[in-house]
FIKOL-384823 format. One record per residue: residue in one letter; x, z, y of N, C-alpha, C in turn; residue number from 0. Coordinates in steps of 0.02 Angstrom, whole numbers, padded with zeros to 5 digits. Example, Ala and Ser with C-alpha at 12.3 -4.5 7.8 and 13.67 -1.06 7.14 Angstrom:
// residues 2
<node r="a" n_X="00660" n_Z="00390" n_Y="-00284" ca_X="00615" ca_Z="00390" ca_Y="-00225" c_X="00660" c_Z="00390" c_Y="-00165" k="0"/>
<node r="s" n_X="00642" n_Z="00354" n_Y="-00112" ca_X="00684" ca_Z="00357" ca_Y="-00053" c_X="00645" c_Z="00394" c_Y="00002" k="1"/>
// end
This chain:
// residues 100
<node r="m" n_X="07402" n_Z="-02600" n_Y="03636" ca_X="07428" ca_Z="-02534" ca_Y="03619" c_X="07494" c_Z="-02543" c_Y="03581" k="0"/>
<node r="t" n_X="07543" n_Z="-02506" n_Y="03599" ca_X="07608" ca_Z="-02510" ca_Y="03567" c_X="07614" c_Z="-02458" c_Y="03512" k="1"/>
<node r="d" n_X="07663" n_Z="-02467" n_Y="03468" ca_X="07674" ca_Z="-02419" ca_Y="03414" c_X="07691" c_Z="-02350" c_Y="03440" k="2"/>
<node r="t" n_X="07727" n_Z="-02346" n_Y="03496" ca_X="07747" ca_Z="-02280" ca_Y="03522" c_X="07687" c_Z="-02241" c_Y="03547" k="3"/>
<node r="a" n_X="07632" n_Z="-02275" n_Y="03564" ca_X="07572" ca_Z="-02241" ca_Y="03587" c_X="07527" c_Z="-02221" c_Y="03528" k="4"/>
<node r="t" n_X="07547" n_Z="-02238" n_Y="03469" ca_X="07507" ca_Z="-02224" ca_Y="03410" c_X="07540" c_Z="-02168" c_Y="03369" k="5"/>
<node r="p" n_X="07516" n_Z="-02106" n_Y="03377" ca_X="07548" ca_Z="-02051" ca_Y="03341" c_X="07529" c_Z="-02047" c_Y="03267" k="6"/>
<node r="s" n_X="07479" n_Z="-02084" n_Y="03246" ca_X="07457" ca_Z="-02080" ca_Y="03177" c_X="07506" c_Z="-02113" c_Y="03130" k="7"/>
<node r="p" n_X="07507" n_Z="-02090" n_Y="03067" ca_X="07552" ca_Z="-02122" ca_Y="03018" c_X="07531" c_Z="-02194" c_Y="03004" k="8"/>
<node r="p" n_X="07576" n_Z="-02233" n_Y="02977" ca_X="07559" ca_Z="-02302" ca_Y="02961" c_X="07501" c_Z="-02305" c_Y="02911" k="9"/>
<node r="a" n_X="07457" n_Z="-02353" n_Y="02921" ca_X="07402" ca_Z="-02364" ca_Y="02875" c_X="07424" c_Z="-02410" c_Y="02819" k="10"/>
<node r="a" n_X="07393" n_Z="-02403" n_Y="02761" ca_X="07411" ca_Z="-02443" ca_Y="02703" c_X="07403" c_Z="-02518" c_Y="02715" k="11"/>
<node r="s" n_X="07357" n_Z="-02537" n_Y="02760" ca_X="07343" ca_Z="-02607" ca_Y="02772" c_X="07387" c_Z="-02638" c_Y="02827" k="12"/>
<node r="e" n_X="07426" n_Z="-02596" n_Y="02861" ca_X="07469" ca_Z="-02621" ca_Y="02915" c_X="07528" c_Z="-02659" c_Y="02886" k="13"/>
<node r="r" n_X="07554" n_Z="-02703" n_Y="02928" ca_X="07614" ca_Z="-02742" ca_Y="02911" c_X="07666" c_Z="-02729" c_Y="02966" k="14"/>
<node r="y" n_X="07728" n_Z="-02723" n_Y="02945" ca_X="07782" ca_Z="-02711" ca_Y="02993" c_X="07837" c_Z="-02763" c_Y="02985" k="15"/>
<node r="a" n_X="07870" n_Z="-02776" n_Y="03040" ca_X="07927" ca_Z="-02823" ca_Y="03040" c_X="07982" c_Z="-02792" c_Y="03082" k="16"/>
<node r="l" n_X="08042" n_Z="-02814" n_Y="03069" ca_X="08100" ca_Z="-02791" ca_Y="03107" c_X="08093" c_Z="-02811" c_Y="03180" k="17"/>
<node r="n" n_X="08109" n_Z="-02765" n_Y="03224" ca_X="08111" ca_Z="-02779" ca_Y="03295" c_X="08163" c_Z="-02833" c_Y="03306" k="18"/>
<node r="p" n_X="08147" n_Z="-02886" n_Y="03344" ca_X="08195" ca_Z="-02940" ca_Y="03354" c_X="08260" c_Z="-02920" c_Y="03388" k="19"/>
<node r="m" n_X="08262" n_Z="-02861" n_Y="03419" ca_X="08324" ca_Z="-02837" ca_Y="03449" c_X="08376" c_Z="-02819" c_Y="03397" k="20"/>
<node r="y" n_X="08356" n_Z="-02811" n_Y="03335" ca_X="08400" ca_Z="-02789" ca_Y="03282" c_X="08413" c_Z="-02844" c_Y="03231" k="21"/>
<node r="l" n_X="08472" n_Z="-02842" n_Y="03202" ca_X="08490" ca_Z="-02888" ca_Y="03149" c_X="08504" c_Z="-02845" c_Y="03087" k="22"/>
<node r="f" n_X="08468" n_Z="-02858" n_Y="03033" ca_X="08476" ca_Z="-02821" ca_Y="02970" c_X="08520" c_Z="-02863" c_Y="02924" k="23"/>
<node r="r" n_X="08571" n_Z="-02832" n_Y="02897" ca_X="08614" ca_Z="-02869" ca_Y="02850" c_X="08656" c_Z="-02820" c_Y="02809" k="24"/>
<node r="w" n_X="08685" n_Z="-02848" n_Y="02756" ca_X="08733" ca_Z="-02810" ca_Y="02715" c_X="08801" c_Z="-02816" c_Y="02749" k="25"/>
<node r="e" n_X="08834" n_Z="-02760" n_Y="02757" ca_X="08900" ca_Z="-02759" ca_Y="02788" c_X="08951" c_Z="-02734" c_Y="02738" k="26"/>
<node r="p" n_X="08990" n_Z="-02780" n_Y="02709" ca_X="09039" ca_Z="-02760" ca_Y="02658" c_X="09087" c_Z="-02706" c_Y="02680" k="27"/>
<node r="t" n_X="09109" n_Z="-02708" n_Y="02743" ca_X="09156" ca_Z="-02657" ca_Y="02766" c_X="09125" c_Z="-02588" c_Y="02769" k="28"/>
<node r="q" n_X="09059" n_Z="-02584" n_Y="02776" ca_X="09024" ca_Z="-02521" ca_Y="02776" c_X="08998" c_Z="-02503" c_Y="02706" k="29"/>
<node r="d" n_X="08999" n_Z="-02552" n_Y="02661" ca_X="08972" ca_Z="-02545" ca_Y="02593" c_X="08899" c_Z="-02522" c_Y="02596" k="30"/>
<node r="s" n_X="08862" n_Z="-02551" n_Y="02643" ca_X="08791" ca_Z="-02533" ca_Y="02650" c_X="08756" c_Z="-02584" c_Y="02694" k="31"/>
<node r="h" n_X="08689" n_Z="-02579" n_Y="02695" ca_X="08651" ca_Z="-02617" ca_Y="02743" c_X="08658" c_Z="-02584" c_Y="02811" k="32"/>
<node r="v" n_X="08655" n_Z="-02626" n_Y="02862" ca_X="08660" ca_Z="-02601" ca_Y="02930" c_X="08608" c_Z="-02636" c_Y="02974" k="33"/>
<node r="l" n_X="08594" n_Z="-02604" n_Y="03030" ca_X="08556" ca_Z="-02634" ca_Y="03084" c_X="08605" c_Z="-02643" c_Y="03142" k="34"/>
<node r="l" n_X="08613" n_Z="-02704" n_Y="03164" ca_X="08656" ca_Z="-02718" ca_Y="03221" c_X="08612" c_Z="-02729" c_Y="03282" k="35"/>
<node r="y" n_X="08635" n_Z="-02704" n_Y="03338" ca_X="08600" ca_Z="-02714" ca_Y="03401" c_X="08653" c_Z="-02716" c_Y="03456" k="36"/>
<node r="p" n_X="08633" n_Z="-02738" n_Y="03517" ca_X="08684" ca_Z="-02749" ca_Y="03568" c_X="08729" c_Z="-02689" c_Y="03582" k="37"/>
<node r="e" n_X="08703" n_Z="-02628" n_Y="03576" ca_X="08742" ca_Z="-02569" ca_Y="03592" c_X="08780" c_Z="-02540" c_Y="03533" k="38"/>
<node r="g" n_X="08769" n_Z="-02565" n_Y="03473" ca_X="08804" ca_Z="-02535" ca_Y="03417" c_X="08778" c_Z="-02555" c_Y="03348" k="39"/>
<node r="i" n_X="08785" n_Z="-02509" n_Y="03302" ca_X="08769" ca_Z="-02521" ca_Y="03232" c_X="08739" c_Z="-02457" c_Y="03203" k="40"/>
<node r="v" n_X="08691" n_Z="-02466" n_Y="03159" ca_X="08661" ca_Z="-02410" ca_Y="03122" c_X="08674" c_Z="-02422" c_Y="03048" k="41"/>
<node r="k" n_X="08711" n_Z="-02378" n_Y="03017" ca_X="08724" ca_Z="-02383" ca_Y="02945" c_X="08664" c_Z="-02352" c_Y="02908" k="42"/>
<node r="l" n_X="08636" n_Z="-02388" n_Y="02861" ca_X="08577" ca_Z="-02366" ca_Y="02825" c_X="08595" c_Z="-02343" c_Y="02754" k="43"/>
<node r="n" n_X="08561" n_Z="-02292" n_Y="02730" ca_X="08570" ca_Z="-02274" ca_Y="02660" c_X="08531" c_Z="-02324" c_Y="02617" k="44"/>
<node r="q" n_X="08539" n_Z="-02320" n_Y="02552" ca_X="08509" ca_Z="-02369" ca_Y="02506" c_X="08433" c_Z="-02372" c_Y="02514" k="45"/>
<node r="t" n_X="08401" n_Z="-02314" n_Y="02518" ca_X="08328" ca_Z="-02312" ca_Y="02523" c_X="08305" c_Z="-02344" c_Y="02588" k="46"/>
<node r="a" n_X="08336" n_Z="-02327" n_Y="02643" ca_X="08317" ca_Z="-02356" ca_Y="02707" c_X="08326" c_Z="-02432" c_Y="02706" k="47"/>
<node r="g" n_X="08381" n_Z="-02455" n_Y="02677" ca_X="08392" ca_Z="-02527" ca_Y="02671" c_X="08339" c_Z="-02561" c_Y="02629" k="48"/>
<node r="d" n_X="08319" n_Z="-02529" n_Y="02574" ca_X="08267" ca_Z="-02557" ca_Y="02531" c_X="08200" c_Z="-02563" c_Y="02567" k="49"/>
<node r="i" n_X="08185" n_Z="-02514" n_Y="02610" ca_X="08122" ca_Z="-02515" ca_Y="02646" c_X="08124" c_Z="-02567" c_Y="02702" k="50"/>
<node r="i" n_X="08175" n_Z="-02565" n_Y="02743" ca_X="08179" ca_Z="-02612" ca_Y="02799" c_X="08183" c_Z="-02684" c_Y="02774" k="51"/>
<node r="e" n_X="08216" n_Z="-02695" n_Y="02719" ca_X="08220" ca_Z="-02763" ca_Y="02691" c_X="08151" c_Z="-02791" c_Y="02676" k="52"/>
<node r="r" n_X="08104" n_Z="-02748" n_Y="02661" ca_X="08036" ca_Z="-02769" ca_Y="02644" c_X="07989" c_Z="-02771" c_Y="02704" k="53"/>
<node r="c" n_X="08013" n_Z="-02750" n_Y="02761" ca_X="07973" ca_Z="-02754" ca_Y="02823" c_X="07979" c_Z="-02824" c_Y="02851" k="54"/>
<node r="d" n_X="07943" n_Z="-02870" n_Y="02821" ca_X="07948" ca_Z="-02940" ca_Y="02838" c_X="07888" c_Z="-02967" c_Y="02876" k="55"/>
<node r="g" n_X="07840" n_Z="-02923" n_Y="02893" ca_X="07780" ca_Z="-02945" ca_Y="02928" c_X="07728" c_Z="-02975" c_Y="02882" k="56"/>
<node r="q" n_X="07745" n_Z="-02985" n_Y="02819" ca_X="07699" ca_Z="-03015" ca_Y="02771" c_X="07670" c_Z="-02962" c_Y="02724" k="57"/>
<node r="r" n_X="07712" n_Z="-02916" n_Y="02701" ca_X="07689" ca_Z="-02864" ca_Y="02655" c_X="07652" c_Z="-02810" c_Y="02692" k="58"/>
<node r="t" n_X="07598" n_Z="-02785" n_Y="02662" ca_X="07565" ca_Z="-02727" ca_Y="02690" c_X="07605" c_Z="-02665" c_Y="02669" k="59"/>
<node r="v" n_X="07591" n_Z="-02610" n_Y="02702" ca_X="07624" ca_Z="-02548" ca_Y="02683" c_X="07609" c_Z="-02531" c_Y="02610" k="60"/>
<node r="a" n_X="07548" n_Z="-02543" n_Y="02589" ca_X="07529" ca_Z="-02530" ca_Y="02519" c_X="07570" c_Z="-02572" c_Y="02471" k="61"/>
<node r="e" n_X="07581" n_Z="-02635" n_Y="02487" ca_X="07622" ca_Z="-02679" ca_Y="02445" c_X="07695" c_Z="-02656" c_Y="02444" k="62"/>
<node r="l" n_X="07720" n_Z="-02636" n_Y="02501" ca_X="07788" ca_Z="-02611" ca_Y="02506" c_X="07796" c_Z="-02549" c_Y="02462" k="63"/>
<node r="v" n_X="07749" n_Z="-02503" n_Y="02467" ca_X="07751" ca_Z="-02442" ca_Y="02426" c_X="07750" c_Z="-02460" c_Y="02352" k="64"/>
<node r="a" n_X="07706" n_Z="-02506" n_Y="02332" ca_X="07701" ca_Z="-02526" ca_Y="02261" c_X="07766" c_Z="-02555" c_Y="02236" k="65"/>
<node r="e" n_X="07799" n_Z="-02597" n_Y="02276" ca_X="07863" ca_Z="-02626" ca_Y="02256" c_X="07916" c_Z="-02572" c_Y="02246" k="66"/>
<node r="l" n_X="07918" n_Z="-02525" n_Y="02292" ca_X="07968" ca_Z="-02472" ca_Y="02288" c_X="07953" c_Z="-02422" c_Y="02232" k="67"/>
<node r="q" n_X="07891" n_Z="-02414" n_Y="02214" ca_X="07874" ca_Z="-02372" ca_Y="02157" c_X="07898" c_Z="-02404" c_Y="02092" k="68"/>
<node r="l" n_X="07899" n_Z="-02470" n_Y="02090" ca_X="07927" ca_Z="-02505" ca_Y="02032" c_X="08003" c_Z="-02499" c_Y="02031" k="69"/>
<node r="r" n_X="08033" n_Z="-02504" n_Y="02090" ca_X="08106" ca_Z="-02500" ca_Y="02095" c_X="08132" c_Z="-02430" c_Y="02080" k="70"/>
<node r="y" n_X="08093" n_Z="-02380" n_Y="02100" ca_X="08112" ca_Z="-02309" ca_Y="02090" c_X="08058" c_Z="-02275" c_Y="02048" k="71"/>
<node r="p" n_X="08055" n_Z="-02290" n_Y="01983" ca_X="08002" ca_Z="-02262" ca_Y="01941" c_X="08009" c_Z="-02186" c_Y="01933" k="72"/>
<node r="g" n_X="07953" n_Z="-02156" n_Y="01919" ca_X="07953" ca_Z="-02084" ca_Y="01909" c_X="07894" c_Z="-02053" c_Y="01944" k="73"/>
<node r="d" n_X="07906" n_Z="-02025" n_Y="02002" ca_X="07855" ca_Z="-01990" ca_Y="02040" c_X="07827" c_Z="-02036" c_Y="02094" k="74"/>
<node r="d" n_X="07773" n_Z="-02072" n_Y="02078" ca_X="07745" ca_Z="-02120" ca_Y="02126" c_X="07723" c_Z="-02087" c_Y="02191" k="75"/>
<node r="a" n_X="07696" n_Z="-02027" n_Y="02188" ca_X="07673" ca_Z="-01994" ca_Y="02249" c_X="07733" c_Z="-01978" c_Y="02295" k="76"/>
<node r="r" n_X="07787" n_Z="-01958" n_Y="02265" ca_X="07847" ca_Z="-01941" ca_Y="02304" c_X="07876" c_Z="-02004" c_Y="02337" k="77"/>
<node r="v" n_X="07877" n_Z="-02059" n_Y="02301" ca_X="07902" ca_Z="-02122" ca_Y="02329" c_X="07857" c_Z="-02143" c_Y="02387" k="78"/>
<node r="a" n_X="07791" n_Z="-02140" n_Y="02377" ca_X="07744" ca_Z="-02160" ca_Y="02430" c_X="07754" c_Z="-02116" c_Y="02492" k="79"/>
<node r="e" n_X="07760" n_Z="-02051" n_Y="02482" ca_X="07770" ca_Z="-02005" ca_Y="02538" c_X="07835" c_Z="-02022" c_Y="02576" k="80"/>
<node r="g" n_X="07887" n_Z="-02036" n_Y="02538" ca_X="07951" ca_Z="-02053" ca_Y="02569" c_X="07948" c_Z="-02117" c_Y="02609" k="81"/>
<node r="v" n_X="07914" n_Z="-02168" n_Y="02583" ca_X="07908" ca_Z="-02231" ca_Y="02618" c_X="07870" c_Z="-02221" c_Y="02684" k="82"/>
<node r="y" n_X="07815" n_Z="-02185" n_Y="02681" ca_X="07777" ca_Z="-02173" ca_Y="02742" c_X="07818" c_Z="-02135" c_Y="02794" k="83"/>
<node r="k" n_X="07856" n_Z="-02085" n_Y="02772" ca_X="07898" ca_Z="-02048" ca_Y="02819" c_X="07952" c_Z="-02092" c_Y="02850" k="84"/>
<node r="f" n_X="07984" n_Z="-02133" n_Y="02808" ca_X="08035" ca_Z="-02179" ca_Y="02834" c_X="08003" c_Z="-02227" c_Y="02885" k="85"/>
<node r="l" n_X="07945" n_Z="-02254" n_Y="02870" ca_X="07912" ca_Z="-02301" ca_Y="02916" c_X="07897" c_Z="-02267" c_Y="02982" k="86"/>
<node r="e" n_X="07874" n_Z="-02205" n_Y="02980" ca_X="07861" ca_Z="-02169" ca_Y="03042" c_X="07924" c_Z="-02162" c_Y="03084" k="87"/>
<node r="v" n_X="07979" n_Z="-02144" n_Y="03052" ca_X="08043" ca_Z="-02136" ca_Y="03087" c_X="08066" c_Z="-02204" c_Y="03114" k="88"/>
<node r="f" n_X="08064" n_Z="-02256" n_Y="03073" ca_X="08087" ca_Z="-02322" ca_Y="03095" c_X="08046" c_Z="-02346" c_Y="03155" k="89"/>
<node r="r" n_X="07981" n_Z="-02335" n_Y="03152" ca_X="07937" ca_Z="-02356" ca_Y="03206" c_X="07953" c_Z="-02316" c_Y="03270" k="90"/>
<node r="a" n_X="07962" n_Z="-02251" n_Y="03263" ca_X="07978" ca_Z="-02208" ca_Y="03321" c_X="08045" c_Z="-02229" c_Y="03353" k="91"/>
<node r="k" n_X="08092" n_Z="-02250" n_Y="03313" ca_X="08158" ca_Z="-02271" ca_Y="03338" c_X="08155" c_Z="-02342" c_Y="03367" k="92"/>
<node r="g" n_X="08100" n_Z="-02378" n_Y="03355" ca_X="08093" ca_Z="-02446" ca_Y="03380" c_X="08125" c_Z="-02498" c_Y="03337" k="93"/>
<node r="w" n_X="08144" n_Z="-02480" n_Y="03276" ca_X="08177" ca_Z="-02528" ca_Y="03231" c_X="08127" c_Z="-02578" c_Y="03202" k="94"/>
<node r="i" n_X="08065" n_Z="-02557" n_Y="03193" ca_X="08013" ca_Z="-02601" ca_Y="03165" c_X="07954" c_Z="-02601" c_Y="03213" k="95"/>
<node r="r" n_X="07914" n_Z="-02653" n_Y="03207" ca_X="07853" ca_Z="-02661" ca_Y="03247" c_X="07795" c_Z="-02678" c_Y="03202" k="96"/>
<node r="r" n_X="07737" n_Z="-02653" n_Y="03220" ca_X="07676" ca_Z="-02670" ca_Y="03184" c_X="07658" c_Z="-02743" c_Y="03201" k="97"/>
<node r="q" n_X="07638" n_Z="-02780" n_Y="03150" ca_X="07618" ca_Z="-02849" ca_Y="03159" c_X="07542" c_Z="-02853" c_Y="03165" k="98"/>
<node r="a" n_X="07519" n_Z="-02901" n_Y="03203" ca_X="07446" ca_Z="-02910" ca_Y="03213" c_X="07415" c_Z="-02940" c_Y="03151" k="99"/>
// end
């Protein structure tokens, strides 16, 4: 089953990694993190970069959320909701893949 066939939100125990078609890196000329792929470039905002940087296939979604709640203290529920929404979008765009 592929991620695109799974309409449900990411589960806390799932792990995600960058799709190998993309290269994630800091681009000084863009002053931001970017995703490079054969057809172009996607400029990421700070939050998106922080999330994708942690999609290493090792961290669970719950661990990723916990790290970002420490990085962005305040409203833990809001941070968690934002991370889950970003992951849904990233997965739908094919930027990340669920790891077995």
